[in-house]
C-alpha positions, 0 to 999 in steps of 0.5 A: 522504528518503521516496524509494523505487524500485519497478517501474523508477519512483522514488516520492517521498512527502511528508516528513510521511508515515510510509512502509514498503516492505512487502517490506523489513519483517520481517513480509514475511519472516515470511509470504513463501511462505505464500500472503499478499501485501502491497501495495508501500507502506503509509503513515501520513499526518498527517491520520490516514489509512492508504494502501495503494499498489500499483505496476504499470508496464506501460510498455516499459523496455528495447527487448527487454522484452516487456510482458505485461499482464493483463486488467482483471479479472485485474489487479483480482483480483491487486491486490484480493487484495493489498489484502485480504491486507495488511489480514489481515497487519496484524492478524496482525502485531499479534496476534504482537506482543501475544503478547510481554508486553513488546511488549504493554506497549509497545503499551499505552504507545503507546496511552496516550501517543498520541504518534507514534513513527515510527521504531518498527516496533511503533508503525507496525503498532499505528497501522496497525491502529488506523486500519484499524478506521475504513474511511473512513480507508483509501485504496487507490491503484493507481499504474498506468503503462500505454501505453494512450491511452484510459481504458477500461482504467483504468475497467475495472480501477477498476470491478472493483477496487471489488468488493474493497474494504470500503464506505467505503474510497477507491480511487484510480488514478493515473499520471505523466500523471494524478496524480488529486490524489495527493501523490506524485512519480513519475519513471521510473528 
């Protein structure tokens, strides 16, 4: 099942998606503490797209929980850096994989076969980099749970976040009350 917990939310992805929780990957552990940050989830979809998904939950979780929300510009910079760093990390991981002759040969074999190997972490990173080469195949999703009643905060975040994306990248903002056509199921934990 493609169900994960993040920020006191339970996210269920379509079964046909290949999903990696970034902080559960070996790549995360190798760069953790070196100034690069990755998104919460990277997904490969059957239609050939690569999704970067960042989850921010500003809803009160416990009565004593104090909500400290960033300004739209600060949030956009924080999430924009994660999108940008994730792109860099994909290239770094693939470069590291190609340094080992047997992994380079394995990646070449994947390229020749063009057959998905969803269980292989090597194939996942290779395929993510391949899709990243086509900016129109990247969707950047910010799942933003905020108690705001108006959309002004979300609009300001989206406007500031657009500046962090390459031309052709698709930006989506969604939340439980407004899925924006995103095929995820999200419920509070």
